[in-house]
C-alpha positions, -999 to 999 in steps of 0.1 A, spaced: -32 148 22 2 150 8 39 158 18 58 189 4 82 183 -26 116 176 -11 103 159 21 127 131 32 99 109 44 86 107 7 115 81 1 104 61 28 68 62 18 79 52 -15 98 21 -2 68 11 19 45 11 -14 73 -11 -31 71 -38 -1 34 -35 -5 37 -47 -41 57 -76 -30 36 -86 -2 3 -82 -23 17 -103 -51 28 -131 -25 -6 -128 -10 -21 -144 -42 -8 -179 -36 -18 -176 2 -53 -167 -10 -54 -198 -32 -36 -222 -9 -48 -212 26 -82 -198 19 -93 -217 -12 -101 -184 -31 -108 -191 -68 -78 -183 -90 -96 -154 -109 -106 -134 -78 -72 -142 -62 -50 -131 -93 -74 -102 -101 -75 -86 -67 -40 -92 -58 -24 -79 -90 -48 -49 -89 -36 -43 -55 0 -48 -63 -3 -25 -95 -19 2 -77 7 4 -50 34 1 -78 18 30 -97 16 49 -65 52 43 -56 62 55 -91 41 87 -90 43 97 -54 63 128 -64 36 140 -85 1 151 -71 -17 121 -86 6 97 -67 -8 105 -31 -44 97 -39 -31 65 -54 -11 58 -24 -39 62 -1 -61 40 -21 -34 14 -21 -38 14 17 -75 10 14 -69 -19 -12 -45 -37 11 -71 -39 38 -98 -48 15 -81 -79 5 -90 -91 39 -125 -97 24 -110 -125 5 -86 -138 31 -89 -126 66 -50 -123 74 -48 -97 49 -69 -75 73 -39 -77 96 -12 -73 69 -31 -44 49 -38 -28 83 -1 -30 95 9 -15 62 -16 13 65 -7 20 98 30 22 90 21 45 60 1 67 83 29 69 109 55 77 82 32 104 67 29 119 104 64 120 107 68 136 74 43 164 84 62 169 116 94 174 97 75 199 76 64 218 105 100 222 120 113 236 87 
């Protein structure tokens, strides 16, 4: 599932992924302070999810970027396994990503 080259929603989706990077990094201290997640799992999963979103944002104009972007949405939701509030945050980002993607598909169908 990807958008066609030149679709204006691609930039919006890239920005969403960049915001996800910031939030996933900021989730690390939240996991440690709020839910007492040990340092290694908090840093490992938080940085892995952030890196995945960052690489996806950087490669979204290439075919490999789309599977990475969808995987970043799943990773954001899965952070909820370590700290429950990330189910809501990751789910919110995934919903936003999905809505932007659907709008991009609608733009494509009208062109």
